C-alpha positions, 0 to 999 in steps of 0.5 A: 500500500502506497503512502498517502500525500500528507494533508492539512486538517482544516478543522485546526487551521485558521488560514488556507495552508497546503502541504507540498515538497520542501527544499528543507526536508521531504514535505513542508507546510505553505501559506496559501494566503497572507498571514498577519504577524502574531496570529494563530495559524494551526493547532498541532494535534496528535495522540497524547502519549506518556514518557515511556511510550514517547521513548519507545516510539522515538526509537522505533522509526526514522520519521518522528512527529513527536512534540513535547507538551510538558515533562510527562506528555507528548503529542504524536502527530503521526496519529491524528495529526492536523498537518502541523507536524509537517512544519519544518525546522529553521534556525530563522523561523517565521512560526513559534509554538505556544502551549496552552492547557495541553494545546500546541498552537503555532503562531506567526512571528511576523507577517508571512507571504502567500507561498512562503513555507512555514518554519519553526525552531525545533530547539532540540536539547543540546544534550540529545543526539545531534541532528544536522540542519538543512534550513539554508538560512544565513543564520543557520547554526548547522544543527536543530539542537540548541547551542546554549 
């Protein structure tokens, strides 16, 4: 059975978005209309899993769509994801995450042009396995891990 093309679940999106091939990594999420600064764009949805299950899933696959909500819970966007799980990392992002009562909301950091790819800084801990970055921005730090 072939893999389906990823999609945006419009129930969780506040703007017209589409998923298409990305120069950064596999698929990316693109604005299909201008998005003003400081606006909710989409909610990151997925199955809520505990630390033990997060560790198991992270070790079992190359394609991981896990977003840490707090010290105990994680959302797995590969199960019931809204499409926000396809927002790629950038060292100079245009989106930030805001966590409010176990909801992960992606907010615009600045005005985003129609056709622009949405990106977020994944901020992986500097003490976990180093993951190389392919964002290509002038300020690229070379890894999606924090350097602080």
